[in-house]
C-alpha positions as MATLAB code, in Angstrom:
seq = 'MSFTSFILSLWKFRPGLLALNVVLLVARTLAEGLGLILLIPLLALVGVASQGEASWFTALIRTGFDRVGFDLSLRSVLLVFVGLMVVRALVGFAYNIASARLQFGFLHELRASTHRAVTRSNWPFLAAQDSAVLNHSLSIQSENAAFGVNALARLASSTFAVAIGLATALLIDARMTLIVTLLALVVALPILSFDFRAYRLSKRSVSLLENLFKRFRHQLDDLKSIKSAAGEEQADIRFNELSQRYVETMVSRANNSAQAGLVHELAAVLLLAALIWLVSSYTQTLSVEPVALIIIFARLFPRAGELQRSVRDLFAMMPGWKRIHDLRAAADACSEDLPGGPTAPVSLGNSLVLENIAYAYPNSDTQVLKDVSIELPAGAAVGIVGLSGAGKTTLLDLMSGLLIPTRGRIYIDGEVLDDTRRKAWRQTVAYVLQDAQLVNEDVRYNVAPFDDAPVDAEIWIALEKAGAADIVRALPDGLDTVLGDRGNRLSRGQRQRISLARALYLRPAVLFLDEATSALNPADESAIVATLQELRPNTTIVVVAHRLSSLSWTDRLYTLEDSCLSAHGPPRSTVSQKPDLISEMR';
ca = [
     144.841  225.508  -85.059;
     141.497  225.850  -83.255;
     139.506  224.730  -86.289;
     141.849  221.775  -86.842;
     141.526  220.712  -83.211;
     137.741  220.979  -83.508;
     137.654  218.695  -86.560;
     140.019  216.198  -84.924;
     137.960  216.115  -81.736;
     134.788  215.557  -83.741;
     136.431  212.726  -85.698;
     137.809  211.062  -82.568;
     134.385  211.228  -80.909;
     132.570  208.770  -83.193;
     134.162  208.371  -86.623;
     131.460  205.912  -87.744;
     128.639  208.330  -86.948;
     130.521  211.198  -88.569;
     131.064  209.083  -91.712;
     127.339  208.201  -91.774;
     126.480  211.906  -91.601;
     128.813  212.623  -94.526;
     127.343  209.784  -96.617;
     123.757  210.918  -95.952;
     124.705  214.514  -96.665;
     126.284  213.598  -99.988;
     123.312  211.394 -100.919;
     120.826  214.163 -100.138;
     122.845  216.708 -102.108;
     123.225  214.356 -105.076;
     119.462  213.820 -105.163;
     119.020  217.587 -105.153;
     121.623  217.939 -107.944;
     119.940  215.330 -110.110;
     116.693  217.218 -109.608;
     118.428  220.309 -110.992;
     119.537  218.361 -114.072;
     115.938  217.308 -114.724;
     115.008  220.995 -115.040;
     116.054  220.976 -118.698;
     113.680  218.268 -119.962;
     110.920  219.472 -117.595;
     111.092  223.034 -118.929;
     110.961  221.784 -122.496;
     108.152  219.270 -121.891;
     105.868  221.755 -120.132;
     106.496  224.343 -122.871;
     108.136  227.007 -120.682;
     110.728  227.531 -123.423;
     111.539  226.127 -126.802;
     113.971  223.223 -127.011;
     115.946  224.779 -129.832;
     118.849  222.815 -131.159;
     119.579  219.904 -128.864;
     122.980  220.177 -127.195;
     125.209  217.297 -126.192;
     123.997  217.743 -122.592;
     120.351  217.361 -123.580;
     121.286  214.353 -125.697;
     123.086  212.904 -122.674;
     119.923  213.163 -120.572;
     117.895  211.461 -123.302;
     120.485  208.671 -123.515;
     120.284  208.167 -119.787;
     116.496  207.789 -119.909;
     116.758  205.362 -122.816;
     119.192  203.162 -120.934;
     116.839  202.742 -117.995;
     113.923  202.037 -120.331;
     112.105  205.372 -119.910;
     110.787  207.597 -122.652;
     111.715  211.241 -122.350;
     108.082  212.188 -121.705;
     106.544  214.524 -119.170;
     105.145  211.553 -117.259;
     108.449  209.689 -117.030;
     110.459  212.822 -116.158;
     107.959  213.777 -113.459;
     108.068  210.219 -112.112;
     111.849  210.307 -111.850;
     111.756  213.849 -110.400;
     109.212  212.890 -107.723;
     111.223  209.764 -106.944;
     114.368  211.826 -106.479;
     112.586  214.300 -104.209;
     111.132  211.458 -102.120;
     114.613  209.940 -101.787;
     115.973  213.362 -100.876;
     113.280  213.800  -98.220;
     113.876  210.340  -96.718;
     117.639  210.740  -96.743;
     117.201  214.211  -95.276;
     115.057  212.759  -92.487;
     117.726  210.153  -91.699;
     120.410  212.818  -91.878;
     118.580  215.108  -89.437;
     118.377  212.277  -86.896;
     122.023  211.281  -87.381;
     123.094  214.927  -87.238;
     121.250  215.458  -83.931;
     122.886  212.338  -82.486;
     126.277  213.602  -83.595;
     125.769  217.143  -82.285;
     124.328  216.332  -78.874;
     126.502  213.265  -78.451;
     129.519  215.476  -79.102;
     128.167  217.980  -76.559;
     127.987  215.223  -73.944;
     131.469  213.956  -74.803;
     132.859  217.479  -74.713;
     131.406  218.165  -71.287;
     132.299  214.738  -69.930;
     135.895  214.863  -71.199;
     136.384  218.408  -69.899;
     134.910  217.449  -66.524;
     137.114  214.352  -66.458;
     140.235  216.358  -67.342;
     139.509  218.950  -64.650;
     138.712  216.457  -61.892;
     141.749  214.314  -62.779;
     144.129  217.284  -62.606;
     146.319  217.871  -59.579;
     145.337  220.001  -56.623;
     147.629  223.000  -57.367;
     145.981  223.369  -60.783;
     142.471  223.099  -59.302;
     143.245  225.522  -56.485;
     144.230  228.154  -59.063;
     140.956  227.884  -61.039;
     137.928  230.130  -60.737;
     134.785  228.023  -60.258;
     132.714  230.522  -62.262;
     135.048  230.148  -65.262;
     134.880  226.355  -65.050;
     131.075  226.525  -64.839;
     130.963  228.860  -67.838;
     133.192  226.527  -69.860;
     131.192  223.396  -69.030;
     127.831  225.057  -69.708;
     127.738  227.927  -72.203;
     130.994  227.364  -74.083;
     130.422  223.620  -74.446;
     126.946  224.340  -75.828;
     128.318  226.868  -78.320;
     131.062  224.490  -79.418;
     128.507  221.737  -80.008;
     126.504  224.100  -82.222;
     129.662  224.295  -84.304;
     128.802  220.761  -85.441;
     125.587  222.114  -86.926;
     127.431  225.010  -88.584;
     129.985  222.583  -90.008;
     127.203  220.370  -91.376;
     125.490  223.365  -92.974;
     128.813  224.416  -94.454;
     129.381  220.952  -95.942;
     125.814  220.734  -97.243;
     125.967  224.158  -98.876;
     129.397  223.455 -100.336;
     128.237  220.179 -101.899;
     125.072  221.802 -103.223;
     126.964  224.746 -104.736;
     129.570  222.382 -106.228;
     126.928  220.166 -107.863;
     124.965  223.184 -109.073;
     128.073  224.743 -110.610;
     129.024  221.445 -112.228;
     125.547  221.232 -113.776;
     125.723  224.853 -114.903;
     129.166  224.257 -116.444;
     127.772  221.340 -118.452;
     124.984  223.557 -119.731;
     127.071  226.633 -120.575;
     130.664  226.753 -119.399;
     131.437  230.294 -120.543;
     128.372  231.876 -118.952;
     128.897  229.916 -115.734;
     132.529  231.002 -115.423;
     131.605  234.647 -115.932;
     128.922  234.580 -113.219;
     131.127  232.550 -110.855;
     134.001  235.046 -111.177;
     131.600  237.919 -110.486;
     130.273  236.058 -107.432;
     133.813  235.498 -106.100;
     134.610  239.185 -106.515;
     131.546  239.980 -104.398;
     132.225  237.199 -101.866;
     135.760  238.233 -100.949;
     134.775  241.530  -99.245;
     132.113  239.647  -97.259;
     134.953  237.729  -95.555;
     135.643  240.914  -93.587;
     132.320  240.327  -91.829;
     133.481  236.811  -90.911;
     136.688  238.096  -89.329;
     134.732  240.759  -87.473;
     132.383  238.023  -86.214;
     135.420  236.224  -84.776;
     136.661  239.353  -82.991;
     133.223  240.161  -81.580;
     132.717  236.563  -80.487;
     136.081  236.594  -78.724;
     135.034  239.729  -76.865;
     131.603  238.322  -75.974;
     133.174  235.115  -74.598;
     135.407  237.170  -72.304;
     132.562  239.437  -71.193;
     130.183  236.560  -70.471;
     132.925  234.799  -68.525;
     133.428  237.946  -66.435;
     129.670  238.183  -65.953;
     129.617  234.628  -64.576;
     132.531  235.467  -62.283;
     130.893  238.650  -61.008;
     127.605  236.918  -60.234;
     129.296  233.931  -58.582;
     131.452  236.166  -56.424;
     128.499  238.330  -55.440;
     126.531  235.226  -54.452;
     129.449  234.079  -52.315;
     129.580  237.473  -50.610;
     125.851  238.190  -50.561;
     125.584  238.314  -46.777;
     128.340  240.924  -46.549;
     126.760  242.904  -49.390;
     123.371  243.015  -47.713;
     124.757  243.703  -44.233;
     126.587  246.740  -45.655;
     123.520  247.842  -47.691;
     125.644  247.447  -50.788;
     122.936  246.001  -53.044;
     122.764  249.123  -55.214;
     126.505  249.194  -55.852;
     126.493  245.457  -56.581;
     123.654  245.987  -59.066;
     125.553  248.806  -60.773;
     128.670  246.699  -61.240;
     126.718  243.714  -62.485;
     124.594  245.852  -64.819;
     127.700  247.474  -66.317;
     129.106  244.092  -67.275;
     125.748  242.857  -68.534;
     125.259  245.989  -70.636;
     128.698  245.626  -72.224;
     127.906  242.011  -73.070;
     124.543  242.990  -74.580;
     126.173  245.720  -76.663;
     128.687  243.213  -78.000;
     125.946  240.725  -78.857;
     123.983  243.478  -80.615;
     127.140  244.298  -82.586;
     127.421  240.622  -83.541;
     123.789  240.635  -84.704;
     124.355  243.863  -86.663;
     127.454  242.385  -88.278;
     125.516  239.291  -89.322;
     122.609  241.387  -90.613;
     124.952  243.615  -92.631;
     126.659  240.572  -94.151;
     123.245  239.123  -95.049;
     122.138  242.399  -96.607;
     125.293  242.679  -98.711;
     124.923  239.100  -99.881;
     121.235  239.457 -100.802;
     121.857  242.674 -102.735;
     124.807  241.071 -104.487;
     122.707  238.013 -105.333;
     119.995  240.199 -106.891;
     122.564  242.110 -108.961;
     124.304  238.930 -110.074;
     121.015  237.315 -111.080;
     120.081  240.433 -113.016;
     123.486  240.376 -114.695;
     123.005  236.714 -115.593;
     119.583  237.382 -117.136;
     121.020  240.299 -119.083;
     123.929  238.172 -120.315;
     121.608  235.327 -121.306;
     119.274  237.654 -123.175;
     122.245  239.207 -124.993;
     123.813  235.847 -125.713;
     120.752  234.132 -127.199;
     118.016  235.473 -129.411;
     115.409  232.905 -128.402;
     114.368  231.844 -124.923;
     115.575  228.249 -125.142;
     115.491  225.631 -122.433;
     119.116  225.581 -121.372;
     119.554  229.337 -120.709;
     116.332  229.306 -118.675;
     117.611  226.283 -116.733;
     120.868  228.133 -116.117;
     118.984  231.095 -114.662;
     116.921  228.821 -112.404;
     120.014  226.935 -111.241;
     121.807  230.140 -110.258;
     118.649  231.487 -108.641;
     118.774  228.430 -106.371;
     122.539  228.553 -105.909;
     122.753  232.136 -104.639;
     120.753  231.401 -101.427;
     122.863  228.271 -100.865;
     125.995  230.360 -101.307;
     124.580  232.765  -98.720;
     124.009  229.854  -96.343;
     127.583  228.725  -96.998;
     128.935  232.105  -95.941;
     126.647  232.235  -92.897;
     128.014  228.844  -91.891;
     131.568  230.120  -92.258;
     130.637  233.144  -90.141;
     129.061  230.906  -87.475;
     132.225  228.781  -87.366;
     134.335  231.922  -86.982;
     132.070  233.011  -84.131;
     132.281  229.589  -82.486;
     136.071  229.392  -82.522;
     136.861  231.620  -79.474;
     134.592  229.556  -77.232;
     136.010  226.306  -78.578;
     139.528  227.625  -77.966;
     138.648  228.261  -74.304;
     137.391  224.680  -73.943;
     140.357  223.244  -75.840;
     142.891  225.267  -73.812;
     141.211  224.330  -70.521;
     141.318  220.625  -71.364;
     144.932  220.887  -72.549;
     145.979  222.697  -69.371;
     144.104  220.215  -67.169;
     145.593  217.255  -69.057;
     149.069  218.736  -68.649;
     148.467  218.805  -64.881;
     146.802  215.393  -64.769;
     147.693  213.082  -61.911;
     149.211  209.818  -63.066;
     146.983  207.647  -60.902;
     145.822  204.096  -61.666;
     142.310  203.790  -63.043;
     139.488  201.617  -61.745;
     138.813  200.512  -58.176;
     141.732  200.078  -55.796;
     141.964  198.525  -52.355;
     142.473  201.136  -49.631;
     145.897  201.279  -48.019;
     145.794  200.403  -44.333;
     147.973  202.243  -41.825;
     149.357  199.558  -39.563;
     152.533  201.139  -38.216;
     153.258  204.754  -39.021;
     152.990  207.720  -41.381;
     156.442  209.260  -41.820;
     157.457  212.522  -43.488;
     161.180  212.658  -44.236;
     162.854  216.015  -44.998;
     159.764  217.330  -46.760;
     159.933  220.599  -48.698;
     157.234  222.118  -50.853;
     156.927  225.104  -53.194;
     153.832  225.821  -55.260;
     154.143  225.695  -59.063;
     155.759  228.758  -60.658;
     157.005  229.921  -57.265;
     160.485  229.842  -55.770;
     159.205  230.414  -52.247;
     159.119  227.251  -50.171;
     155.969  226.873  -48.103;
     157.612  224.077  -46.103;
     161.316  223.396  -45.515;
     162.884  220.137  -44.322;
     159.932  218.957  -42.241;
     160.248  215.498  -40.698;
     157.394  213.963  -38.689;
     156.556  210.449  -37.575;
     152.924  209.666  -36.744;
     152.347  206.281  -35.111;
     149.175  204.485  -36.170;
     146.328  205.252  -33.774;
     147.950  208.428  -32.443;
     146.391  211.876  -32.179;
     148.671  214.682  -33.332;
     148.165  218.442  -33.226;
     149.775  221.034  -35.490;
     149.864  224.733  -34.570;
     151.336  227.829  -36.112;
     150.463  231.336  -37.198;
     148.633  231.997  -40.459;
     150.841  231.236  -43.447;
     153.122  228.889  -41.530;
     152.237  225.982  -43.857;
     149.821  223.987  -41.681;
     147.210  223.331  -44.402;
     149.923  222.574  -46.952;
     151.320  219.999  -44.529;
     147.889  218.316  -44.305;
     147.566  218.399  -48.089;
     150.897  216.584  -48.363;
     149.959  214.005  -45.721;
     146.620  213.303  -47.388;
     148.222  212.831  -50.820;
     146.713  215.927  -52.436;
     150.151  217.447  -52.980;
     153.437  215.858  -53.996;
     156.531  217.044  -52.105;
     159.012  219.171  -54.009;
     161.705  217.384  -52.073;
     161.704  214.541  -49.549;
     159.505  211.477  -49.207;
     156.394  210.302  -47.416;
     156.254  206.707  -46.174;
     153.177  204.637  -45.333;
     154.230  201.691  -43.181;
     157.718  201.950  -44.626;
     156.635  202.147  -48.305;
     156.974  205.332  -50.321;
     153.722  207.149  -51.090;
     154.063  207.433  -54.871;
     151.588  207.697  -57.744;
     150.936  203.961  -57.714;
     149.620  204.152  -54.131;
     148.281  207.721  -53.947;
     144.714  206.900  -55.014;
     144.494  203.943  -52.618;
     145.863  206.137  -49.804;
     143.219  208.804  -50.410;
     140.549  206.134  -50.070;
     141.960  205.457  -46.587;
     141.780  209.026  -45.286;
     139.113  211.645  -44.656;
     139.714  215.390  -44.720;
     137.509  217.917  -42.900;
     138.024  221.558  -43.887;
     137.454  224.712  -41.871;
     134.856  225.925  -44.358;
     132.473  222.979  -44.653;
     131.895  222.217  -48.333;
     128.200  221.405  -48.365;
     126.053  221.458  -51.492;
     122.440  222.284  -52.301;
     121.242  218.716  -51.764;
     119.594  216.868  -48.904;
     121.350  215.820  -45.706;
     121.666  212.238  -46.912;
     123.666  213.289  -49.975;
     125.853  215.699  -47.992;
     126.814  212.997  -45.503;
     127.303  210.198  -48.059;
     128.026  211.872  -51.449;
     130.224  209.025  -52.725;
     127.870  206.196  -51.773;
     125.412  205.131  -54.495;
     123.214  203.314  -51.953;
     123.712  204.980  -48.557;
     122.267  203.242  -45.509;
     120.260  205.604  -43.332;
     121.219  203.762  -40.152;
     124.909  204.331  -40.864;
     124.242  207.975  -41.697;
     122.552  208.429  -38.306;
     125.519  206.789  -36.564;
     127.887  209.260  -38.242;
     125.588  212.162  -37.334;
     125.454  211.029  -33.709;
     129.247  210.839  -33.486;
     129.565  214.329  -34.997;
     126.964  215.766  -32.607;
     124.696  216.606  -35.551;
     121.857  214.087  -35.062;
     119.659  216.484  -33.038;
     120.284  219.214  -35.615;
     119.027  216.975  -38.419;
     116.036  215.732  -36.391;
     114.978  219.360  -35.941;
     115.016  220.012  -39.689;
     111.616  219.988  -41.486;
     112.271  216.819  -43.490;
     115.065  215.180  -41.521;
     117.544  213.470  -43.845;
     115.504  214.653  -46.846;
     115.943  218.343  -45.968;
     117.753  220.284  -48.685;
     120.477  222.360  -47.031;
     120.638  225.232  -49.549;
     123.562  226.576  -51.526;
     126.737  225.718  -49.579;
     124.526  224.651  -46.694;
     123.297  228.188  -45.979;
     120.231  226.885  -44.114;
     122.579  225.904  -41.317;
     124.874  227.900  -39.062;
     128.620  227.679  -39.586;
     129.012  225.398  -36.583;
     126.187  223.143  -37.798;
     127.813  222.945  -41.231;
     131.079  221.890  -39.615;
     129.293  219.084  -37.768;
     127.657  217.802  -40.976;
     131.048  217.935  -42.675;
     132.577  215.966  -39.786;
     129.746  213.415  -40.061;
     130.639  212.969  -43.749;
     134.213  212.136  -42.769;
     133.127  209.748  -40.009;
     130.708  207.981  -42.370;
     133.746  206.900  -44.407;
     135.271  205.187  -41.359;
     138.749  206.400  -42.305;
     142.016  204.975  -41.073;
     143.389  208.531  -40.907;
     141.311  211.623  -40.146;
     142.657  215.085  -41.001;
     140.948  218.047  -39.328;
     141.838  221.548  -40.561;
     140.243  223.965  -38.074;
     137.228  221.690  -38.304;
     135.801  222.748  -34.905;
     136.679  226.441  -35.070;
     133.004  227.509  -35.203;
     131.899  225.392  -32.204;
     131.466  226.669  -28.689;
     133.688  225.104  -25.983;
     130.980  222.712  -24.757;
     130.202  221.379  -28.239;
     133.895  221.167  -29.059;
     134.478  219.100  -25.914;
     131.768  216.682  -27.037;
     133.420  216.355  -30.454;
     136.815  215.783  -28.820;
     135.277  212.982  -26.734;
     134.000  211.393  -29.960;
     137.398  211.712  -31.606;
     139.072  210.049  -28.651;
     136.667  207.133  -28.981;
     137.847  206.601  -32.566;
     141.299  205.654  -31.346;
     143.251  203.410  -31.726;
     141.552  202.376  -34.994;
     141.835  205.887  -36.430;
     144.919  208.088  -36.603;
     143.954  211.743  -36.109;
     145.834  214.851  -37.248;
     144.390  218.175  -36.079;
     145.281  221.703  -37.181;
     143.906  224.360  -34.863;
     144.576  227.843  -33.505;
     143.032  227.295  -30.087;
     145.295  225.318  -27.770;
     142.214  224.025  -25.981;
     141.419  222.146  -29.174;
     144.754  220.291  -28.996;
     145.382  219.642  -25.314;
     144.012  216.101  -25.639;
     146.432  215.061  -28.410;
     149.456  212.811  -27.846;
     151.906  215.096  -29.585;
     152.034  218.713  -30.640;
     154.062  220.138  -33.545;
     154.689  223.840  -34.076;
     155.430  225.438  -37.448;
     157.268  228.738  -37.777;
     158.549  230.316  -40.971;
     157.775  227.138  -42.941;
     159.886  225.001  -40.607;
     159.162  222.603  -37.764;
     160.280  224.506  -34.674;
     159.233  222.271  -31.766;
     157.423  219.069  -31.009;
     156.560  216.849  -28.100;
     153.705  216.355  -25.640;
     151.349  219.368  -25.676;
     152.390  220.748  -22.267;
     156.130  220.562  -22.919;
     155.766  221.977  -26.450;
     153.819  224.953  -25.102;
     156.620  225.610  -22.614;
     159.211  225.500  -25.419;
     157.456  228.196  -27.466;
     155.925  230.712  -25.072;
     156.164  233.641  -27.549;
     154.441  231.730  -30.348;
     151.764  230.402  -28.024;
     151.071  233.865  -26.625;
     150.465  235.170  -30.150;
     147.957  232.394  -30.765;
     145.857  233.022  -27.669;
];
């Protein structure tokens, strides 16, 4: 199944380029095969062996030369031979270029299609993925799968060459050729065990390297905790254990390949010796055709070895390809059915309404939210509170269109938020998370990552509103300062401000804040609140927070308990309705 899917994917990529590669490969191999046929007259003309009694095959070669107007002389045969080798070299040159275009073009398509499948999948699927595994699949496994194109080409080339060589040998001496071929097959069958072992070892190495990526990624994420606890030595031990196991597996793969190569070379020597012995027993004089047969098989045995190496490389490539194929299939199965191309953002003119919303994550019977109904007037500021696990973030994910309700409906100005409007709705909103998702790029990119031509003046306006302008001015290179991995050059509060500036740069109609000011001190949070109030009534604001001080300015406060909406109303009255819950949150 994996090999079939690989071939189909390669064909679907660029069938014209694949066909060109096949044509060039066949042409190159045919030129090489015709060169083998010319061995018979060349050996006779240079006096390596006696011509003996001319066979029908030799007569056929002479007839061919006569028909093209050439004498069967050393000069004419050499001329044709050189011409064939020049053609083979030129075709080989063209094939190498076409093969590189096919291999690296397929690598790009593989990465791009996998990236597209992952990014187009729904949020529950993405939330369940490990970023290190995705990185491993898009980098190492994609590269290995693309090298499968080269292995497949080598397999095809060797197969054609062996087929043409055997056909030539059969025309020279069918009985001798069949005997040697049967002996070669008897030797080749046990070598298949090395191919299956290569598959098993490759499967293990893929898993180990994936775990190595995961370990390193997780240690990088937790590096501050590791160093603060002086845990570097233990972290090194765990990483080294995984790395050593991977190295041992790769050494086993190399040993397996070396053993297979050794067996094949020894078998080739024995088979060639057997052929020479058979030829010497079969004929009393060293005639041209038996010598040609020996030379042909002497050239075929290395090509047969290359054929088996190619098979072994394909076996070794299959586990990595299966990971890529399975990832794409799983992502495609969870793909969001959203319209392609640009869409006009949906404006919020009246209200955002949630009607009897319930939600349970895939493969779970536990409902995170139960029968939640909320109406948010356009331009309002709404707060949502609740203990950890109450469903606050899930509620924001539903409002923003990241999740689809298990039951119930969401209305935007009276129209259902379905797949036809979900993409346009997302272009209307901005979502600020508690853990600011900054990347190792400059400030300009982190504030305007989706803008191909960001305007610095607008970036500074967004930074001013988020209270981050002075922070950026103090950086060594201002907007050009690279913030480090996940923004680690900044404090947590500074990262939150940059993340808020990114949201404000979009000028959203609806702004969702999920503990977005949790790392700010009261004075800085008050300044941010003042900015948020200035955004109204053009922006509807939904805030999730644990501190009541962060929500006292909102128009309405909703409380979530045990996945249900338990109270709502103006902040002061809602607090009075739920004194026990509020006391737990202080």
